[in-house]
N, C-alpha and C positions, 0 to 999 in steps of 0.2 A: 534442491530446496523442496521442502514439504509444504504443500498448499492445502489448507483446510477452509472450505467454503460452507458457511451456514446461511440459510435464508429463513428469516423469521416471518411467519404468517403466510407464506406462499412457497411454491416449489419452483426453484430455479431450474431452468432447462439446461440440457447438456451444452447447447450452443452458448449460453451465457457463461457457464462454468469454464468452457474451453477458451472463451474470449478473455476471461479474467486470468487464467493460467498463462496464456500467450503474453498478455501485458506484463505480468509479474516476471516472466522469464527475461524480459528486456531490461530489467533493473540492473544497473552496474554500480559498484562491483557486487555481483550476486554470489560470489563464492563465500562471502561471510554471512549470508542470510541462512539461518537455520530453518526457519518456518515462517510462513505467512498465514495469519488468521484473518479471513475475510468474512464480514458479517453484512448481509444485505437486508434492508427492511424498508417498509413504506412509512411515510410520515403520518402523523396522527390525523391530519385534516384531509378528509377525502375530497373536499371542495377544490382544494389546490393540491393536486397530486405531486408529491415529492418523493423521490427515491433516494435512499441513503446508502452509502457504502463506507464501512469502517474497515481499515486495514491496520493490523499490528504486525510489524516485522520483528521477529526475534533475531537479534544480532548480538555479537559479543558486546558487553557493556550495557548501555541503556537501550531498551526496545524503542522502535520508532512507531508512532501512532498517528493516523490521520482519519478525519471524518469529513466526508464531502456529500453534498446533495445536489440534485438537479432534476430535470424532467424525466430522464430515463436512466436505467442502471448503467448502460454503457458510458454515458457522459459522466456519471458519478465515479465510475471505476477509472476512467481516463484522468479526471481531475485528481483523484486520490493518488494514482500511480505517478503522475507528474510531480505532485508535491513531495512524495517519497523520494523520487529521483533527485530532487533538489536537496533534500535532507541528507541523502547518502553522499552526494557530491560535497556538501559542507563538511560532513564528518571525515571524509577522506582528505580534504584540504587541511582540516585541523590536525589530522595525524601527520601529514607531510610537514606542516609548520612545526609541530613538536619535534619531529625527527631532525629537521634542519636546525632547530634551536639547540638540540643536543650535540649535533655535529660541529657547531660553531664554538662550543665552550671548551 
């Protein structure tokens, strides 16, 4: 899987980038994921700091997209990856259901 990480308005450190890559590697089934585009940015209100993480997974069919925010980037990444894992699981279940539907006809 190709991982592209962009940080807008700041420089993401190697530690944060490797954290993101480790989290994305755990997505299953990841053999269908062509590319993960990750965008990190800070919220507009400096008084209440929010960090945002957007991830677009390029997969066959429709791409999967999530946007999460929290107090720090690691939490935002965790929330986004967890949501993507659920979306991948649903997509796989849908494929299995369609396959079983064809097998029964």
